[in-house]
C-alpha positions, 0 to 999 in steps of 0.5 A: 491446478499445479500453480497460480501466480498473481502479481500487479500488487501486493497480496495480503498474506492472509489472502494468500494463506487462505487460498493455499489452505483451500488447496490452491498452490497460489504464489506471488511473482515479480516483474515490471514492463521494463523488465518482464518477469524477473521473480517467482517462487520455486515450488515449495519455497513459497512464503507469504510476503515474499516473491521468490528468488530472481529467475536464471540470468536475473541479478538484483541488488539493493541500492540507495534508499532501499531501491531494487535494482535489477539487471538481465538480458530482459531489461528493456533497451530504453523508452521510446524517443526519450533518451533522457529518461532512459539514461535516468532509469539505469545505473552506470553498471547497467541496472535498472532502477525499479523505484520499489523499496525492497529487501533480499532475504538471505536465501535469495528471496525478494520482499517488496516493501513499497514504492520509493516515491510514496514513502514519507518521512514522520517528524521523528525523522523515520520513513514509512512506506505506506503500501504494506501498512495499507495492505494490512488495513484493507483486509478487514472485511468491512474495509474497501480501501485506505490511505496511509498518511503522516508526512511531518507527524509524530506518528501515521494515521489511515483514512479508510473507506468502508464497503458499501454494505458496511457503511449501510450497517452503520446506520444502526448505532449498535452495529457501528459500535461493533464496527468500531470495536473490530476495527480497533482490534485489527488496528492493534493487530497490525501495529503489533506487527510494525516497527514502533515509528510505522505504528498506526495512531488512529483510523479516519473513516471516510464518508466516501465514495472513492471513484474514478469519477470523483478523481480519487482513483485512477483508472486501475482502481488504485488510490491517487494518494496525493488527491487524498492527502489534499483532500483530508489535510485540513481535518488532520489536526482535529482528528489528531487532537481527538485522541481517539482510535476511530474518528469519522469524517462525518462527525467533523462539524460541517467542515468535511463536506466543505472539503468535499466540495472544494476537491471536487471542483478543483 
């Protein structure tokens, strides 16, 4: 196999490098339904965290709020029977508004940072894009999913869901302590790669599960960010006041169960 490509969601650099070390020439590309595939790294130019230069005929630029704008012959003509939506999706000079936060390296390689609508502002006035940080956190083998939060707070924090196997192991106090230590180590490693305003203050371990059935995941198994934020809102102050790197939803005096019940009944 000469080349394998992946897309749809950012791939943690550690996973990309792991496959490449096995000899699989794995690369990340980028595209949307509205634009088709616009970016693929040329052979020998794969760089972890980047999706390559624009293909022939593709123009890219970063607009207001670091939003990626794309123009090419592959851009859609418009949304079916939605002229206003079509108008809102294009700039005056014909670039499609992707809704993705991005940066373009000096050599033209594109880096997708997150979604414009997902970024939040801390109480320090700094914006944080959650997706790249979540991607680094869920690279831990015991973590199934995660959601970074922190709008209006001094520092972000993450609610994480452990894998089923990890949750079972935590019945053993020694295994639970070992897991906490491992998660703290990974959080420190992630924070070392982030700007000061992005650094994760603590990890809150959720009771779980997060499923399509209970309304916390989409049919494509992506987290429902706003639903999760609402679910854990009442616990944030208590978690913050503990000043501990790892907190457990199950340890919050009976209030977690109340929140679960309320979120389940809508």
